[in-house]
N, C-alpha and C positions, 0 to 999 in steps of 0.2 A: 777064764779068759773070756774077753768081750771086745767086740769090734762096734763102730760106731761112725756116722756122717751127718753132718748137716750143712746147710747152705742158707745162707744169710743174701736176702737180694733186696736192695732198696732202689726204687725206681726214681727219675730225675724229679727237679721241683716242680714248680707250676708248670703248666703246660706251655704258658707264654713265656717263660723263663729262657734266655739268651745262652744260659750255661746248663749244660749236660754235668749235672753232679750227683748221679747214681752211683752205686758200689755193688759188688757181689764178693761176698766170702764163702768159699766151699772149703769144707774142714772133712778129713777124713783120719780115723786112727783104730789102734788097737791097744788093748792093756791086758795083761795078766795080774794074778794075785796068787803068790805061794809063799804057804806059813813056813817060816824058818825055826819057829820054835814056839814054845808057848806066849811068848810076848812079843814075838817080832814077825814082821810079813814083808816080803820082797816083792815090789809093785813095778815092773818096768813098763814102759809105754813108747811108743813112737808113734806120731802125730805129723802130719804133713797140711799145710794151708795154702791157698792161693787166694789173693785178694787183687781185685782189679777196679777201678772206677774212671769216671767219664768215658765210659764206653771203648774202656782199653786202653786209654791214652797213659795209665799210669798202674802202678802196682808192685806186686812183688809175689813172691813164693817162698815157704819157710818148712824145713824139715826139723823136727826135734826127736831127739833120743833121750828119754828121762827115767832113771832109776831111782827110786825112794826104798827106803827102808824104815819101816812105823815100827815102833816101841809103845808099848802100851800098859 
């Protein structure tokens, strides 16, 4: 099992710009890996992401639940 988090921050453009075009993306999640047989692995994951731009004028939130079965 693993957990992760990252934050991407970009400040606004030039200091003399009249538009605030910065953005911030905050992501966190957990993932597990469970062998199901000699050639198959089950990998469920849960991730949440929050995105904002223009000092909070816009953006959104996303939550994803993903289950992957890998055969190799």
